[in-house]
C-alpha positions in Angstrom: -200.7 -72.8 -87.1 -198.0 -70.8 -88.8 -197.5 -67.1 -88.0 -196.4 -66.3 -91.5 -198.5 -64.0 -93.6 -200.1 -65.8 -96.6 -200.6 -64.4 -100.1 -204.3 -64.8 -99.8 -206.8 -64.4 -97.0 -207.9 -67.7 -95.4 -211.3 -67.5 -93.7 -213.6 -70.0 -92.0 -215.1 -70.5 -95.5 -212.3 -73.1 -95.8 -213.8 -75.1 -92.9 -213.2 -78.8 -92.3 -215.9 -80.4 -90.2 -214.9 -83.1 -87.7 -218.0 -85.3 -87.1 -217.7 -86.6 -83.5 -219.0 -90.1 -82.9 -218.0 -90.0 -79.2 -214.3 -90.4 -79.8 -211.8 -89.4 -77.1 -209.7 -88.0 -79.9 -212.3 -85.8 -81.8 -210.7 -82.6 -80.4 -207.2 -83.9 -81.3 -208.3 -84.5 -84.9 -209.5 -80.9 -85.0 -206.2 -79.7 -83.6 -204.2 -81.8 -86.2 -206.2 -80.2 -89.0 -205.4 -76.8 -87.7 -201.7 -77.7 -87.4 -201.9 -78.3 -91.1 -203.0 -74.6 -91.4 -206.6 -75.5 -92.3 -209.6 -74.3 -90.1 -211.6 -77.0 -88.4 -214.8 -77.3 -86.3 -216.3 -80.2 -84.3 -219.9 -81.1 -84.9 -222.0 -83.9 -83.3 -222.8 -87.0 -85.3 -226.5 -86.3 -84.5 -226.4 -83.2 -86.6 -228.6 -83.7 -89.7 -226.7 -84.0 -92.9 -228.5 -81.0 -94.3 -227.2 -78.8 -91.5 -223.7 -80.1 -92.0 -223.8 -79.3 -95.7 -225.4 -75.9 -95.0 -222.0 -75.0 -93.3 -220.5 -75.4 -96.8 -217.5 -77.5 -95.6 -214.5 -77.9 -97.9 -214.1 -81.4 -96.4 -215.5 -83.7 -93.6 -213.6 -86.0 -91.3 -215.5 -88.8 -89.5 -214.0 -89.6 -86.1 -213.6 -92.8 -84.3 -215.9 -93.9 -81.5 -216.6 -96.5 -78.8 -219.5 -98.2 -80.6 -219.6 -101.2 -82.8 -221.4 -100.6 -86.1 -223.6 -103.6 -85.3 -224.8 -102.3 -81.9 -228.4 -101.4 -81.5 -228.6 -97.6 -81.4 -225.0 -97.1 -82.7 -224.5 -93.8 -84.6 -225.3 -93.8 -88.3 -225.0 -91.4 -91.2 -227.3 -90.7 -94.0 -225.9 -92.0 -97.3 -226.7 -88.6 -98.8 -223.6 -87.2 -97.0 -221.3 -89.5 -99.1 -223.2 -88.5 -102.3 -223.0 -84.7 -101.7 -219.6 -84.3 -103.5 -217.8 -83.2 -100.4 -214.4 -84.9 -99.8 -214.7 -87.2 -96.7 -212.1 -89.0 -94.6 -213.2 -91.7 -92.2 -211.1 -92.8 -89.3 -211.7 -96.1 -87.3 -215.4 -96.1 -86.6 -215.9 -93.4 -89.2 -214.1 -95.7 -91.7 -216.3 -98.7 -90.9 -219.4 -96.6 -91.1 -218.4 -95.4 -94.5 -217.7 -99.0 -95.6 -221.1 -100.4 -94.6 -223.1 -97.4 -95.7 -221.7 -97.7 -99.2 -222.0 -101.4 -99.5 -218.7 -102.7 -98.1 -218.4 -105.5 -95.5 -217.5 -105.0 -91.9 -217.2 -108.3 -89.9 -218.0 -108.6 -86.3 -215.5 -111.5 -85.8 -214.1 -110.6 -82.5 -210.6 -110.1 -84.0 -209.3 -107.2 -82.2 -206.3 -104.9 -82.6 -205.2 -102.4 -79.9 -202.1 -100.3 -79.7 -199.2 -100.1 -82.1 -199.7 -102.3 -85.2 -197.6 -102.9 -88.3 -199.4 -101.6 -91.4 -198.6 -102.9 -95.0 -199.2 -100.3 -97.7 -200.1 -101.9 -101.0 -200.4 -98.7 -103.1 -197.5 -96.5 -102.0 -198.3 -94.0 -104.8 -201.9 -93.4 -103.8 -203.4 -90.1 -102.7 -203.0 -90.9 -99.0 -199.8 -92.9 -99.0 -197.6 -91.0 -101.6 -194.1 -90.9 -100.2 -195.0 -93.0 -97.1 -193.0 -96.2 -96.3 -194.7 -99.4 -97.4 -194.2 -100.8 -93.9 -194.8 -98.6 -90.8 -196.6 -98.7 -87.4 -200.0 -97.2 -86.7 -202.2 -97.0 -83.6 -205.2 -99.3 -83.8 -208.2 -99.5 -81.4 -211.1 -101.6 -82.8 -213.0 -104.9 -82.6 -214.9 -105.1 -85.9 -212.9 -105.3 -89.1 -213.5 -104.4 -92.8 -213.1 -107.4 -95.1 -214.4 -105.9 -98.3 -214.3 -102.3 -99.6 -217.3 -100.8 -101.3 -217.5 -101.1 -105.1 -215.3 -98.5 -106.8 -212.9 -98.2 -103.9 -209.2 -99.3 -104.0 -207.7 -101.1 -101.0 -204.5 -99.4 -100.2 -203.3 -100.9 -96.9 -203.8 -104.0 -94.7 -202.6 -105.6 -91.5 -202.2 -109.2 -90.4 -205.7 -109.1 -88.9 -207.5 -106.6 -91.2 -207.5 -107.2 -94.9 -208.9 -103.7 -95.6 -207.1 -101.2 -93.3 -207.4 -98.3 -95.8 -209.3 -97.6 -99.0 -209.6 -94.7 -101.4 -211.9 -93.5 -104.2 -210.4 -90.5 -106.0 -213.4 -90.1 -108.2 -215.8 -89.6 -105.3 -213.0 -88.1 -103.1 -213.8 -90.6 -100.3 -211.0 -92.0 -98.2 -210.7 -94.0 -95.0 -208.3 -95.7 -92.6 -209.0 -98.2 -89.9 -206.4 -96.7 -87.5 -205.9 -93.3 -85.7 -203.6 -91.1 -87.8 -204.2 -88.2 -85.4 -202.3 -89.7 -82.5 -198.5 -89.4 -82.2 -198.2 -93.2 -81.9 -199.1 -93.5 -85.6 -196.1 -93.1 -87.8 -196.6 -90.6 -90.6 -200.1 -89.9 -89.3 -199.9 -86.1 -89.8 -198.6 -86.7 -93.3 -201.6 -88.9 -94.2 -204.0 -86.3 -92.8 -202.3 -83.6 -94.8 -202.4 -85.7 -98.0 -206.2 -85.9 -97.5 -206.5 -82.2 -97.0 -204.2 -81.0 -99.7 -204.4 -83.7 -102.3 -207.7 -85.4 -101.7 -209.8 -82.3 -100.8 -207.6 -79.7 -102.6 -207.5 -77.3 -99.6 -204.7 -74.8 -99.5 -202.9 -74.5 -96.1 -203.6 -70.8 -95.5 -205.2 -70.5 -92.1 -202.6 -68.6 -90.0 -202.4 -66.4 -86.9 -202.1 -63.4 -89.3 -205.5 -64.5 -90.7 -207.0 -64.9 -87.3 -206.0 -61.4 -86.2 -207.2 -59.7 -89.4 -210.4 -61.7 -89.4 -211.3 -61.1 -85.8 -210.4 -57.4 -85.9 -212.9 -57.0 -88.8 -215.6 -59.0 -87.0 -215.1 -57.0 -83.8 -215.5 -53.7 -85.7 -218.6 -55.0 -87.4 -220.1 -56.2 -84.2 -219.3 -53.3 -81.9 -219.5 -50.5 -84.4 -218.9 -47.1 -82.8 -220.1 -48.2 -79.4 -218.0 -49.0 -76.3 -217.0 -52.3 -74.7 -215.6 -53.6 -71.5 -213.3 -56.6 -71.1 -213.2 -58.8 -68.1 -209.4 -59.0 -67.5 -208.2 -61.8 -65.2 -204.4 -61.4 -65.7 -204.3 -64.7 -67.7 -203.2 -65.1 -71.3 -206.7 -65.7 -72.6 -208.3 -62.4 -71.4 -205.0 -60.5 -72.2 -205.0 -61.7 -75.8 -208.8 -61.0 -76.2 -208.3 -57.5 -74.8 -205.4 -56.8 -77.1 -207.4 -58.0 -80.1 -210.4 -55.8 -79.2 -208.1 -52.9 -78.4 -206.6 -53.2 -81.9 -210.1 -53.1 -83.3 -211.8 -50.3 -81.4 -208.9 -48.5 -79.6 -209.9 -46.3 -76.6 -213.5 -47.4 -76.8 -212.4 -50.4 -74.8 -212.1 -50.3 -71.0 -210.6 -53.3 -69.3 -212.1 -54.2 -65.9 -210.0 -56.2 -63.5 -212.1 -57.7 -60.8 -210.1 -58.4 -57.6 -212.5 -61.1 -56.3 -210.2 -62.2 -53.5 -209.6 -65.5 -55.2 -206.3 -64.5 -56.9 -202.9 -65.8 -56.2 -200.3 -63.9 -54.2 -199.2 -60.7 -56.0 -201.5 -61.2 -58.9 -203.4 -58.0 -58.7 -200.3 -55.9 -58.5 -198.8 -57.7 -61.5 -201.8 -57.2 -63.6 -202.0 -53.4 -62.8 -198.3 -53.0 -63.7 -197.5 -55.4 -66.5 -200.6 -55.5 -68.7 -201.2 -51.8 -68.8 -197.5 -51.2 -69.6 -197.7 -53.8 -72.4 -200.9 -52.6 -74.1 -201.7 -49.1 -73.0 -205.3 -50.0 -72.4 -207.6 -48.2 -70.0 -207.8 -50.3 -66.8 -210.4 -50.1 -64.1 -209.7 -52.1 -60.9 -212.7 -53.2 -58.8 -212.3 -54.4 -55.3 -215.0 -57.0 -54.9 -213.5 -59.4 -52.3 -216.2 -59.1 -49.8 -219.0 -59.5 -52.4 -217.6 -62.8 -53.7 -216.7 -64.3 -50.3 -220.2 -63.5 -49.0 -221.8 -65.1 -52.1 -219.6 -68.2 -51.7 -220.2 -68.6 -48.0 -221.4 -72.1 -47.1 -221.0 -73.5 -50.7 -218.9 -76.6 -51.3 -220.4 -78.0 -54.6 -217.9 -77.1 -57.4 -220.6 -76.5 -60.1 -222.4 -74.2 -57.7 -219.2 -72.3 -56.9 -218.5 -71.8 -60.6 -222.0 -70.5 -61.3 -221.9 -68.1 -58.3 -218.5 -66.8 -59.4 -219.8 -66.4 -63.0 -222.9 -64.6 -61.8 -221.0 -62.2 -59.5 -218.5 -61.4 -62.3 -221.4 -60.2 -64.4 -223.0 -58.2 -61.6 -219.6 -56.4 -61.0 -219.2 -55.8 -64.8 -222.7 -54.2 -64.8 -221.7 -52.0 -61.9 -218.5 -51.0 -63.8 -220.6 -50.4 -66.9 -222.8 -47.9 -65.0 -219.7 -46.1 -63.6 -218.0 -45.9 -67.0 -221.2 -44.4 -68.6 -221.5 -41.9 -65.7 -217.9 -40.9 -66.1 -218.3 -40.4 -69.8 -221.0 -37.8 -69.2 -224.2 -36.9 -71.0 -222.8 -37.4 -74.5 -220.8 -40.5 -73.8 -221.4 -43.8 -75.7 -223.2 -46.6 -74.1 -221.3 -49.7 -73.0 -223.2 -52.6 -74.5 -220.5 -55.3 -75.0 -218.5 -57.5 -72.7 -215.3 -59.1 -74.0 -214.4 -62.5 -72.7 -211.4 -64.7 -73.2 -213.5 -67.8 -73.9 -211.6 -70.6 -75.6 -212.7 -73.7 -77.6 -211.9 -76.1 -74.8 -214.1 -74.0 -72.5 -217.0 -74.4 -74.9 -216.4 -78.2 -75.5 -216.1 -79.0 -71.7 -219.3 -77.0 -71.0 -221.1 -79.3 -73.5 -221.4 -76.7 -76.2 -221.5 -77.4 -79.9 -220.4 -81.0 -80.1 -223.2 -83.0 -78.5 -220.8 -84.1 -75.7 -221.6 -84.2 -72.0 -221.2 -81.2 -69.8 -217.9 -82.0 -68.0 -217.9 -78.8 -66.0 -219.4 -75.4 -66.5 -216.7 -72.8 -67.2 -217.7 -69.6 -65.4 -217.7 -67.7 -68.7 -219.8 -70.3 -70.6 -222.2 -72.4 -68.5 -221.9 -70.1 -65.4 -223.4 -66.9 -67.0 -226.7 -65.6 -65.6 -229.8 -65.8 -67.7 -230.5 -62.1 -67.4 -227.2 -61.1 -68.9 -227.4 -57.4 -70.0 -224.4 -57.5 -72.3 -223.7 -58.7 -75.8 -220.7 -61.0 -75.7 -217.6 -60.4 -77.7 -215.5 -63.6 -77.7 -212.8 -63.4 -80.4 -210.9 -66.5 -79.1 -214.0 -68.8 -78.8 -212.8 -71.1 -81.6 -209.1 -71.3 -80.6 -207.1 -73.8 -78.6 -204.7 -72.4 -75.9 -201.5 -72.8 -78.0 -203.2 -70.9 -80.9 -204.1 -68.1 -78.5 -200.4 -67.8 -77.5 -199.5 -67.5 -81.2 -202.1 -64.8 -81.7 -200.6 -63.0 -78.6 -197.2 -63.1 -80.2 -198.6 -61.9 -83.5 -200.1 -58.9 -81.6 -196.7 -58.1 -80.0 -197.6 -59.0 -76.4 -194.5 -59.6 -74.2 -193.4 -63.2 -73.4 -194.2 -62.8 -69.7 -197.9 -62.4 -70.6 -198.1 -64.8 -73.6 -196.3 -67.6 -71.9 -198.0 -67.3 -68.5 -199.2 -70.7 -67.2 -203.0 -70.9 -67.4 -204.9 -69.8 -64.3 -208.7 -70.3 -64.1 -211.1 -67.3 -64.1 -212.7 -68.5 -60.8 -209.2 -68.5 -59.4 -208.4 -70.3 -56.1 -212.1 -70.7 -55.5 -212.0 -73.9 -57.5 -208.7 -75.0 -56.0 -210.3 -75.3 -52.6 -212.2 -78.6 -52.3 -214.8 -77.5 -49.8 -216.2 -74.2 -48.7 -214.2 -71.1 -49.7 -213.2 -68.9 -46.7 -210.7 -66.1 -46.3 -208.7 -68.2 -44.0 -208.5 -71.1 -46.4 -207.6 -68.7 -49.3 -204.7 -67.2 -47.3 -203.4 -70.7 -46.6 -203.6 -71.8 -50.2 -202.1 -68.5 -51.5 -199.0 -69.2 -49.4 -198.7 -72.8 -50.5 -199.2 -71.8 -54.2 -196.6 -69.0 -54.0 -194.0 -71.5 -52.6 -194.7 -74.0 -55.4 -194.4 -71.3 -58.1 -191.2 -69.9 -56.6 -189.5 -73.3 -56.5 -190.6 -74.3 -60.0 -189.3 -71.0 -61.4 -186.0 -71.4 -59.5 -185.6 -74.8 -61.0 -186.1 -73.5 -64.5 -189.2 -75.7 -65.0 -191.8 -73.0 -65.9 -191.7 -73.9 -69.6 -191.5 -77.6 -69.1 -194.9 -77.8 -67.4 -198.2 -76.5 -68.7 -199.4 -75.5 -65.3 -199.3 -76.6 -61.7 -202.5 -76.2 -59.9 -202.0 -76.3 -56.1 -205.1 -77.6 -54.4 -206.2 -77.4 -50.8 -208.3 -80.4 -49.5 -210.2 -78.2 -47.1 -212.7 -80.9 -46.0 -209.9 -83.4 -45.4 -207.6 -83.6 -42.5 -204.8 -86.1 -41.7 -202.6 -86.8 -38.6 -199.1 -85.6 -38.7 -196.1 -85.0 -36.4 -194.6 -81.5 -36.3 -192.4 -80.1 -33.5 -192.6 -83.5 -31.7 -196.3 -83.1 -31.4 -199.4 -84.5 -33.0 -201.0 -82.3 -35.7 -204.3 -82.7 -37.5 -203.9 -80.6 -40.7 -204.9 -80.3 -44.3 -203.3 -82.0 -47.3 -202.0 -79.9 -50.2 -202.1 -81.5 -53.7 -199.5 -80.6 -56.4 -200.9 -81.1 -59.9 -198.1 -80.4 -62.4 -199.3 -81.3 -65.9 -198.0 -81.1 -69.5 -200.3 -80.4 -72.3 -200.6 -78.7 -75.7 -204.2 -77.4 -75.5 -205.8 -78.5 -72.3 -208.0 -81.0 -74.0 -205.7 -83.8 -73.0 -202.9 -83.7 -70.4 -200.3 -85.9 -68.6 -198.7 -85.3 -65.2 -195.3 -83.8 -65.4 -192.4 -85.9 -64.1 -190.7 -83.3 -61.9 -187.3 -84.0 -60.3 -187.6 -85.5 -56.9 -185.4 -82.9 -55.3 -187.7 -80.1 -56.5 -190.8 -81.9 -55.2 -189.0 -82.5 -51.9 -188.1 -78.8 -51.5 -191.6 -77.7 -52.3 -193.0 -80.2 -49.8 -190.6 -79.3 -47.1 -191.2 -75.5 -47.5 -195.0 -75.9 -47.5 -195.2 -78.0 -44.4 -192.6 -75.8 -42.6 -194.0 -72.4 -43.7 -197.7 -72.8 -44.1 -199.8 -73.2 -41.0 -202.3 -76.1 -40.7 -200.7 -78.1 -43.6 -198.9 -81.3 -42.6 -199.0 -83.3 -45.8 -198.1 -82.6 -49.5 -199.2 -85.1 -52.1 -198.7 -85.4 -55.9 -201.5 -86.0 -58.4 -200.3 -88.4 -61.1 -203.5 -88.7 -63.1 -203.7 -88.0 -66.8 -206.6 -86.2 -68.6 -208.7 -88.2 -69.3 -209.8 -89.6 -66.9 -209.1 -86.6 -64.6 -209.5 -83.0 -65.5 -206.6 -80.6 -65.0 -208.4 -78.6 -62.2 -209.9 -80.6 -59.3 -213.2 -78.7 -59.4 
């Protein structure tokens, strides 16, 4: 998403819908569309066609998926979608579904293609392949194969195994490819996607950070009116950018509330009080709620339950702060009816919202909210990925030390302790985390990694030898990851000498820890946080 100001205002009226057929890459497709400066949203394949069309999309993309088009119960689409006049681009399963729905042939021959595959483009001047080399590699992942395109479609590419690897119909504005252009392993994939968006669908690339700021400021002013709002400020980039957006919209009618729940990292509270207020000038109210949270979490080990408890207690504290702010305002002060949250699109997706996907984990600000919530929510970042949030922060003029902060979850260290959360365990983890952060910064690796959760396996102990004696201590897990948007991630290959220094310091300086291990799992299958 570019930060340049466009000549015209781009709004969500220029929406591209990504129809999710259960693909691991559906979120990635939506991101690639946004990288082309076009707004996108993910919808489930179970959504009725009438509802999809009611969103008035400028184009629709059909994702891949794990099913065979011949399986009983496999996802289907009403032919009416292809007859509605909306430009459509099918990828992998979406391509095959378009083919058989419109009368083409998809063979269940068992001929499979997985991984990097040579593609032969037969129509290099077509809408999709203009300016693309006639021979290039793409990323395949399929068992069925299209052997005949629907009537009226032109075959524009093939492989050694698949006679119809791409087809196009400019009259109907329907296009499809057998492979995954959204992944980096497909050469010229982003170019193909942009050709569909710009040439096939005729969409102008005008969705920018400047648009997001202008649009959200207008929406916030319309929603809040002349009333007051409070913002749950965690010290992370998400809540900071959300607060800055709302502050730009309603000024001193916003009060930021920082809840010190006792689950923060070492020095976090002091940094928030100093840096954020200095950067934005917002009103900040700090609430010491350590005892409240630790009491509520006592005896609880289940991660979902911990998230829900933390989400509930956050709201209760905000309600208390609301009453205090109203009382301080006096008899003629405005009511505080709105709560600002830094909810992001990955939070919504992972909590099972909006896409028909499973609930992977309830984010404290989505699935963890109490049913008797007394506030109206203001969530200006709800449709943005993390990297887009950083761009919006830069557009708003926030300093780099805030915008580029590594992500830290709202529930804090409470979800980095596997087991019951106690004050003693929190103190232990705080020290280990501080050491890891110090050494990563000293090595100049802060920008190389997305974040590095440090996890305490509180319910696990292992035998060790320290000071010539036997110990029975806890393991600490280092989880350095690289990512663009938190939807997918890979573990960061940190230098061995840095890892060794972190391990040595933690085992020497942190009591009851005698082992440091490295998590080398990607996402998927693992999540970034352990809980």
